[in-house]
Wavefront OBJ file of the C-alpha trace (Angstrom):
o trace
v -8.282 13.075 -1.460
v -8.016 10.679 1.432
v -7.411 6.962 1.812
v -8.679 4.892 4.737
v -7.828 1.264 5.409
v -11.084 -0.710 5.656
v -9.572 -4.184 5.946
v -5.885 -4.105 6.821
v -3.366 -6.480 5.332
v -2.221 -9.446 7.357
v 1.193 -8.666 8.781
v 3.913 -9.710 9.070
v 4.289 -10.357 5.372
v 6.532 -13.371 5.981
v 6.501 -15.749 8.974
v 9.265 -15.388 11.539
v 10.415 -18.968 10.835
v 11.092 -18.020 7.210
v 13.245 -15.079 8.255
v 15.058 -17.251 10.805
v 15.808 -19.791 8.086
v 17.193 -17.055 5.828
v 19.384 -15.743 8.659
v 20.473 -19.239 9.774
v 19.050 -18.700 13.263
v 18.257 -22.017 14.936
v 17.142 -20.814 18.374
v 13.934 -19.132 19.581
v 15.386 -16.536 21.977
v 15.028 -13.675 19.466
v 11.614 -14.623 18.020
v 9.809 -11.650 19.587
v 12.475 -9.266 18.298
v 12.324 -10.759 14.795
v 8.516 -10.524 14.800
v 8.803 -6.841 15.744
v 11.237 -6.304 12.861
v 8.890 -8.062 10.435
v 5.914 -5.966 11.602
v 7.981 -2.790 11.201
v 9.169 -3.800 7.726
v 5.608 -4.679 6.682
v 4.330 -1.298 7.838
v 7.227 0.480 6.141
v 6.630 -0.983 2.696
v 2.935 -1.931 2.390
v -0.061 0.161 1.365
v -0.979 3.610 2.706
v 1.466 3.416 5.627
v 4.305 2.290 3.369
v 6.755 4.259 1.333
v 6.421 2.276 -1.913
v 3.047 3.751 -2.980
v 1.741 0.290 -3.758
v 0.035 -2.578 -2.006
v 2.336 -5.519 -1.355
v -0.405 -7.728 0.132
v -4.228 -7.936 -0.089
v -6.180 -5.174 1.650
v -9.391 -3.172 1.249
v -9.104 0.612 0.959
v -11.582 3.483 0.839
v -10.727 6.488 -1.322
v -12.639 9.741 -0.818
v -12.552 12.667 -3.235
v -14.567 15.863 -3.545
v -16.164 15.270 -6.960
v -16.169 13.135 -10.087
v -13.346 14.477 -12.274
v -14.146 14.473 -15.981
v -11.217 12.133 -16.765
v -12.037 9.697 -13.974
v -10.436 8.776 -10.663
v -7.084 7.055 -10.372
v -7.014 4.453 -7.608
v -3.854 4.616 -5.494
v -1.753 1.732 -4.151
v -1.735 -0.651 -7.111
v -2.423 -3.290 -8.073
v -6.200 -2.878 -7.780
v -7.928 -6.247 -7.974
v -11.561 -5.058 -7.860
v -13.849 -2.144 -7.064
v -16.494 -3.011 -4.467
v -18.612 0.095 -4.928
v -18.712 3.791 -5.790
v -20.868 6.029 -3.595
v -21.576 9.736 -3.658
v -23.554 12.326 -1.757
v -26.204 13.923 -3.948
v -27.026 17.671 -3.790
v -29.696 16.994 -1.137
v -27.146 15.294 1.141
v -28.351 11.729 0.538
v -25.745 9.008 0.014
v -26.264 7.118 -3.241
v -24.561 4.044 -4.725
v -23.495 4.634 -8.310
v -24.747 2.036 -10.780
v -22.082 0.024 -12.570
v -23.921 1.029 -15.760
v -22.451 4.511 -15.273
v -18.803 3.640 -14.618
v -16.151 1.152 -15.590
v -12.700 0.277 -14.333
v -9.747 0.492 -16.674
v -6.163 -0.470 -16.017
v -3.471 1.648 -17.612
v 0.012 0.465 -16.772
v 0.041 -0.456 -13.119
v -2.820 1.900 -12.170
v -6.569 1.366 -12.286
v -9.005 4.162 -13.056
v -12.713 4.488 -12.341
v -14.146 6.343 -15.314
v -17.455 6.989 -17.045
v -18.879 4.399 -19.397
v -19.205 5.553 -23.003
v -21.985 8.153 -23.376
v -22.621 8.266 -19.611
v -22.393 11.326 -17.357
v -21.354 11.548 -13.744
v -24.219 12.404 -11.402
v -24.321 15.782 -9.703
v -22.759 15.673 -6.250
v -22.972 17.849 -3.188
v -20.263 20.503 -3.207
v -18.569 19.342 -0.053
v -15.221 17.659 0.698
v -15.345 13.871 0.485
v -18.602 13.685 -1.490
v -17.404 10.707 -3.573
v -16.069 7.462 -2.104
v -14.752 4.303 -3.725
v -14.101 1.080 -1.848
v -11.644 -1.179 -3.617
v -9.475 -4.239 -3.110
v -5.785 -4.070 -3.855
v -2.589 -6.031 -3.466
v -1.453 -9.292 -5.040
v -2.714 -12.590 -3.620
v 0.846 -13.753 -2.980
v 3.990 -11.873 -2.062
v 6.355 -11.493 -5.013
v 9.769 -13.137 -4.873
v 11.428 -9.715 -5.100
v 9.433 -8.320 -2.183
v 10.060 -11.466 -0.131
v 13.831 -11.222 -0.745
v 13.814 -7.512 0.131
v 12.055 -8.327 3.422
v 14.703 -10.962 4.195
v 17.463 -8.423 3.545
v 15.752 -5.714 5.591
v 15.193 -8.169 8.456
v 18.842 -9.210 8.301
v 19.971 -5.575 8.340
v 17.818 -4.821 11.371
v 19.001 -7.943 13.178
v 22.699 -7.421 12.476
v 22.661 -3.624 12.984
v 20.443 -3.192 16.024
v 21.696 0.332 16.590
v 22.070 3.099 14.045
v 25.308 3.206 12.133
v 27.229 6.349 12.985
v 28.667 8.413 10.155
v 29.311 12.058 9.363
v 30.541 13.900 12.452
v 28.875 11.646 14.997
v 25.354 12.007 13.555
v 23.437 8.712 13.803
v 22.127 7.512 10.459
v 20.799 4.101 9.436
v 22.342 3.297 6.083
v 19.822 1.997 3.566
v 20.688 -1.230 1.782
v 20.941 -0.461 -1.967
v 19.936 -4.044 -2.814
v 16.677 -3.567 -0.922
v 16.091 -0.317 -2.801
v 16.646 -2.052 -6.143
v 14.419 -5.009 -5.234
v 11.602 -2.752 -4.132
v 12.159 -0.416 -7.117
v 12.327 2.759 -5.132
v 14.768 5.605 -5.287
v 17.705 5.235 -2.892
v 17.431 7.300 0.270
v 19.616 10.361 -0.111
v 20.118 12.651 2.849
l 1 2 3 4 5 6 7 8 9 10 11 12 13 14 15 16 17 18 19 20 21 22 23 24 25 26 27 28 29 30 31 32 33 34 35 36 37 38 39 40 41 42 43 44 45 46 47 48 49 50 51 52 53 54 55 56 57 58 59 60 61 62 63 64 65 66 67 68 69 70 71 72 73 74 75 76 77 78 79 80 81 82 83 84 85 86 87 88 89 90 91 92 93 94 95 96 97 98 99 100 101 102 103 104 105 106 107 108 109 110 111 112 113 114 115 116 117 118 119 120 121 122 123 124 125 126 127 128 129 130 131 132 133 134 135 136 137 138 139 140 141 142 143 144 145 146 147 148 149 150 151 152 153 154 155 156 157 158 159 160 161 162 163 164 165 166 167 168 169 170 171 172 173 174 175 176 177 178 179 180 181 182 183 184 185 186 187 188 189 190 191
């Protein structure tokens, strides 16, 4: 299974002026540095490059798999907002677009699945890696308040702690902010 970004999200996720307001910065000398921090934070948390396993902002992704599994295909990086198309390579090596009469999308919890319609069968596909591809849109239209606050905190941490914090026998380690971890609902970093 592979995921490719077709249309990347617009980063940074928050404007530099918003972060400056949060940090009470009223000068422009550090704008480039703050923009770099915001780009880094956006990349760290959003979509396939991020460590949250979800889309924080709108983007278009392409998922490729080897076949049509009987139970359907789970789309990664929720929330999925729509499926643009499902394509497959038939046994003769010709790319085909699957009719929406054959499949449906179903959301279970936070994940969306592409699965067969009732009494439909998946078409036969070429036995080759990446024979099935699904292009889909994911990410909420607006940044959640929790994600926005986490970005403010991460930006503040990066701005205030421009070098790694040294702990444990002189080894350099950047300490994760537990509030950020709770806001983003991820497990705390344990090393």
